[in-house]
C-alpha positions as CSV (number, residue, x, y, z in Angstrom):
1,M,-73.9,-2.9,20.6
2,H,-73.7,0.5,18.9
3,W,-69.9,0.0,18.3
4,G,-70.5,-3.5,17.1
5,A,-72.7,-2.4,14.3
6,N,-70.3,0.3,13.1
7,W,-67.4,-2.3,13.3
8,G,-69.6,-4.8,11.0
9,R,-70.2,-1.9,8.6
10,E,-66.6,-1.0,8.4
11,M,-65.7,-4.6,7.6
12,D,-68.3,-4.6,4.9
13,R,-67.0,-1.3,3.5
14,Q,-63.2,-2.6,3.5
15,R,-64.4,-6.0,1.8
16,R,-66.3,-4.0,-0.9
17,L,-63.3,-1.7,-1.6
18,A,-60.9,-4.5,-1.3
19,L,-58.5,-4.3,-4.4
20,T,-57.7,-7.0,-7.0
21,A,-55.1,-7.3,-9.7
22,L,-58.0,-6.3,-12.3
23,S,-59.0,-3.5,-10.4
24,I,-55.3,-2.3,-10.0
25,N,-54.6,-2.4,-13.6
26,A,-57.9,-0.6,-14.5
27,E,-57.7,2.4,-12.1
28,K,-56.4,5.2,-14.4
29,I,-57.9,8.4,-12.5
30,P,-55.4,10.0,-9.9
31,G,-56.3,9.3,-6.5
32,Y,-56.0,6.8,-3.5
33,Y,-58.0,3.7,-3.7
34,A,-58.4,1.7,-0.6
35,D,-57.8,-1.9,-0.1
36,G,-58.5,-2.2,3.8
37,D,-56.4,-2.0,6.8
38,G,-54.7,1.0,6.1
39,L,-53.4,-0.1,2.7
40,Y,-54.0,2.2,-0.4
41,L,-53.2,2.2,-4.1
42,R,-51.9,5.6,-5.1
43,V,-52.4,6.5,-8.7
44,A,-50.4,9.6,-9.7
45,P,-51.2,12.4,-12.3
46,G,-48.8,10.6,-14.6
47,G,-50.2,7.4,-14.4
48,S,-47.7,5.5,-12.2
49,K,-49.1,3.5,-9.3
50,S,-47.7,2.8,-5.9
51,W,-48.8,1.7,-2.5
52,A,-49.3,3.8,0.6
53,F,-50.1,2.9,4.4
54,F,-52.1,5.2,6.5
55,F,-51.9,5.2,10.1
56,R,-52.1,7.2,13.2
57,M,-49.4,7.6,15.7
58,H,-49.4,10.0,18.6
59,G,-52.5,11.7,17.4
60,R,-50.9,12.4,14.2
61,S,-52.0,11.0,10.5
62,R,-49.0,9.5,8.7
63,E,-48.4,8.4,5.3
64,M,-45.9,5.7,4.3
65,G,-44.8,4.6,0.9
66,L,-44.7,1.1,0.2
67,G,-43.1,1.1,-3.2
68,S,-44.1,0.8,-6.9
69,V,-47.0,-1.6,-7.8
70,L,-44.5,-2.9,-10.4
71,D,-41.9,-4.0,-7.8
72,R,-44.5,-5.2,-5.3
73,P,-47.6,-6.8,-6.2
74,L,-50.8,-6.6,-4.1
75,A,-49.9,-9.7,-1.9
76,L,-46.7,-8.2,-0.9
77,A,-48.2,-4.9,-0.3
78,R,-50.5,-6.6,1.9
79,E,-48.0,-8.5,3.8
80,E,-45.9,-5.4,4.3
81,T,-49.1,-3.8,5.7
82,R,-49.5,-6.5,8.2
83,R,-46.0,-6.2,9.4
84,C,-46.4,-2.5,9.7
85,R,-49.6,-3.0,11.8
86,Q,-47.8,-5.4,14.1
87,L,-44.9,-2.8,14.8
88,L,-48.0,-0.3,15.7
89,L,-49.5,-2.8,18.1
90,H,-46.2,-2.5,20.0
91,G,-45.9,1.1,19.9
92,I,-43.3,1.4,17.1
93,D,-43.8,3.7,14.3
94,P,-43.2,1.8,11.1
95,I,-41.5,4.8,9.3
96,V,-39.0,5.5,12.0
97,H,-38.4,1.8,12.2
98,R,-37.7,1.4,8.3
99,D,-35.4,4.6,8.5
100,A,-33.6,3.2,11.3
101,Q,-33.2,-0.2,9.3
102,R,-31.9,1.6,6.4
103,L,-29.4,3.6,8.3
104,Q,-28.0,0.4,9.7
105,A,-27.8,-1.3,6.5
106,A,-26.1,1.7,5.0
107,D,-23.5,1.8,8.0
108,A,-22.7,-2.1,7.5
109,V,-22.1,-1.3,3.8
110,R,-20.0,1.5,4.9
111,K,-18.0,-0.4,7.2
112,T,-17.5,-3.4,4.9
113,R,-14.1,-3.5,3.4
114,T,-12.4,-6.1,1.0
115,F,-9.1,-7.7,2.1
116,R,-7.5,-5.8,-0.9
117,E,-8.8,-2.3,0.3
118,C,-7.7,-3.0,3.9
119,A,-4.2,-4.1,2.4
120,I,-3.8,-0.9,0.4
121,E,-4.7,1.2,3.4
122,Y,-2.5,-0.5,5.9
123,H,0.5,-0.2,3.3
124,A,-0.4,3.5,2.7
125,T,-0.5,4.1,6.5
126,H,2.4,2.2,7.5
127,S,5.1,2.5,4.6
128,T,5.9,6.1,5.3
129,G,7.5,4.7,8.5
130,W,9.5,2.0,6.6
131,R,13.3,3.1,6.0
132,N,13.8,1.2,2.7
133,P,11.1,2.1,-0.1
134,K,12.2,-1.0,-1.9
135,H,10.7,-3.0,1.1
136,G,7.5,-1.0,0.8
137,K,7.0,-1.9,-2.8
138,Q,7.8,-5.5,-2.3
139,W,5.5,-5.7,0.4
140,I,2.3,-4.7,-1.5
141,D,3.8,-6.4,-4.8
142,S,3.8,-9.7,-3.1
143,L,0.4,-9.5,-2.0
144,T,-0.7,-8.2,-5.5
145,A,0.8,-11.2,-6.8
146,H,0.0,-14.0,-4.5
147,A,-2.6,-12.9,-2.1
148,F,-5.1,-10.7,-4.0
149,P,-6.0,-13.3,-6.6
150,V,-7.6,-15.4,-3.9
151,L,-8.4,-12.9,-1.0
152,G,-8.4,-9.5,-2.7
153,D,-12.3,-9.1,-3.4
154,M,-13.4,-10.9,-0.1
155,D,-14.9,-9.2,2.8
156,V,-12.2,-9.1,5.4
157,N,-14.4,-10.5,7.8
158,D,-14.8,-13.4,5.6
159,V,-11.2,-14.4,5.2
160,D,-10.5,-17.8,7.0
161,K,-8.3,-20.5,7.3
162,A,-9.0,-22.3,4.0
163,D,-8.6,-19.0,2.2
164,I,-5.3,-18.2,3.6
165,L,-4.0,-22.0,3.2
166,A,-5.2,-21.6,-0.6
167,V,-2.6,-18.6,-1.0
168,L,0.3,-20.4,0.9
169,E,0.3,-24.1,0.1
170,P,1.1,-23.6,-3.5
171,I,4.3,-21.7,-2.8
172,W,5.0,-23.0,0.7
173,L,7.8,-25.5,-0.2
174,I,9.0,-24.3,-3.5
175,R,9.2,-20.8,-2.4
176,H,9.4,-20.9,1.3
177,E,10.9,-17.8,2.1
178,T,8.7,-15.7,0.2
179,A,5.7,-17.8,1.3
180,S,6.9,-16.9,5.1
181,R,6.9,-13.3,4.3
182,I,3.3,-13.3,2.6
183,R,2.2,-15.4,5.6
184,Q,3.2,-12.3,7.9
185,R,1.8,-9.7,5.5
186,I,-1.4,-11.5,5.4
187,K,-1.7,-11.8,9.0
188,A,-1.2,-8.0,9.4
189,I,-4.3,-7.2,7.7
190,P,-7.0,-9.0,9.5
191,D,-5.2,-7.8,12.7
192,W,-5.3,-4.1,11.6
193,A,-8.8,-4.5,10.4
194,S,-9.8,-5.8,13.9
195,A,-8.2,-2.9,15.6
196,R,-10.1,-0.6,13.3
197,D,-13.4,-2.3,14.1
198,V,-13.9,-3.4,10.3
199,R,-13.2,-7.0,11.2
200,T,-15.6,-7.8,13.6
201,T,-14.9,-11.7,14.1
202,Q,-11.6,-13.4,14.6
203,D,-10.8,-16.8,15.5
204,P,-8.0,-16.7,18.2
205,H,-6.7,-20.0,17.1
206,L,-6.6,-18.9,13.5
207,W,-2.7,-18.6,13.1
208,N,-1.7,-21.6,15.3
209,Q,-4.1,-23.9,13.1
210,I,-2.5,-22.4,9.9
211,T,1.1,-23.2,11.3
212,L,-0.1,-26.7,12.3
213,S,-1.6,-27.2,8.6
214,L,1.6,-26.4,6.9
215,P,4.5,-28.9,6.6
216,R,7.6,-27.9,8.4
217,T,10.3,-27.4,5.8
218,K,12.9,-29.4,7.5
219,D,10.6,-32.2,7.6
220,V,10.3,-32.3,4.1
């Protein structure tokens, strides 16, 4: 019964302290202003305002920044607080969880390569083993002229049949020998990216389907 009365008083206190858009704008004195559920408005000495979430984990009090008031209005700060409290219910430290997500996102960005980047790296790696320097120059020049305008800025993971056909179809009949070489050179890039774990998805039927999509020159 005693616990229930304390709980009721705590809820009344949080309701009294709950922030509003007007009170957030009005607060000028540096300090922390409670909204409830561990969410606080933090007013810095310079006047800038941000959000902080306070919680306890393994007997330790922790403060988690939730971003600037300018970037995250009160409703979004409360929603983020709700997500943090859900993590705590499952024994997960929201700070550790956020840091892990940031590392995962940074790792994904670091591993992302465009088709052009992969082609240039492939060329730099393999051209030293080609006996004819002229062939090495023709290899990259042909991709620069025909493949890069379509595929160059694409994530190598996103390159698919329609994209490759968009490169090959315009020249397949009128410059068939060149198109055949470009086809082989384009094929080398996703295969190389897959071997380096840069391209993580590859349709095993991709090149068979491209072959079926292109007319045989002896039939034309």
